[in-house]
C-alpha angles and dihedrals in degrees: 000000000000097000090063092063103097096194103090095032093050091053092048090050093048093048093047092051091047088053091051095045103038112024105032102047097060090049091052094044091051090063112121119214113228093222122041113216115251117227115251123224115259097221115100117241115248115244125202124221119247120246103223108200095202097055 
């Protein structure tokens, strides 16, 4: 039966994994985001307590 011959399927699997691991990641990592994130301040905002009228 031809599907039991691992020769062509092994080559297809190896070439597809090489494509996924070598060619595609640099293309994805070279993507430039249109808006760079701005750094947030490290100080915590002050919150005021609520004045509940029914308590």
